[in-house]
N, C-alpha and C positions, 0 to 999 in steps of 0.2 A: 019162477023164482021173478023176484026182480031184479031189472038191469044196474046196478053202479050206475051213477048218473056221477059224470068226473069234467071239471073244468084247469084248463092251463093258470099254476099259483102264479108262478114266473121260469123263466132261463136263464143261467147261471154261469159264465165264464170266470174261470178262473188261472192268476198264475199263480204257478210253482217252480220251485226247486227240490231237486229229486240227487240225493245220494245212495248207490248202487250199494251195499256195503258187501256183497258174494255171497257165496257162499257159507250155509251154515249148521248144524244137525237138524235142525224143526227147518229148514229150508232154506232157497234166495231172499234174502232180506235184505227190506229197501223202508225207504222212510221220505216220507214226499210232503213238500215244507210250502205253504197255504198261502202264496209274498204277497196279493190283493186280487182285486177280481171286481166285478160285476152282479148284476142279478134284475133282471125285468122283466115286470107282467104286466099285464090286465090296468090291476088295482095297483100296484107294489112298485117300488124301485129299488136299489139301497149299491153301498161298497162294499167290497166283501173284504174284512180287513187280514192285515199280517199276523193271527192268534191262533194256527193250530197245522195242522196235521193228519199224515196214514202212515199207523206205523207200516208194510204189510211184511208180511211170510209168505210163498206162495212155496208152497209143498211136491213132495216129487210128484207130488199121482190129480198133482192138479190143478189143488185148494189154495185158495187163495184167505189168508187166516188176514183178518181186515183190522187197526184198533185203531177211533178217532179219536183221536182226542184236542183238546183245546186248550192249548198255551198262551198266558196270557205273561210272558216277556219268557223265561230262558225252563220253570218246572208244568211240568201237566200239573193240571186240578180234574177234568175227568178224561173219563176212557166208554165210550162204547164199545167190547170187541162185536168181527161177527164175521159171519162165513161164506161166499164163495165161490161160484163158480163148479166145474165136474169133474168128475174124472177124463183122462187126457182115451 
């Protein structure tokens, strides 16, 4: 098997604000809004714009359902749902 070669693209630091909406029928819901930040790597550097965030539900079985959104202004235009985590 051929080894996969990787290299650092960038490290990112983001500032965020969290709205904890509490328990819902689907689990514990939080909205994390990105308010800014920066990223830097060997060949790449820039600023994180305040244009999105994560809509997160932590289910009772410990799995986190994550919906990442890019939000210009106040309306969401793109959504990328995913799940992560494991049962506790």
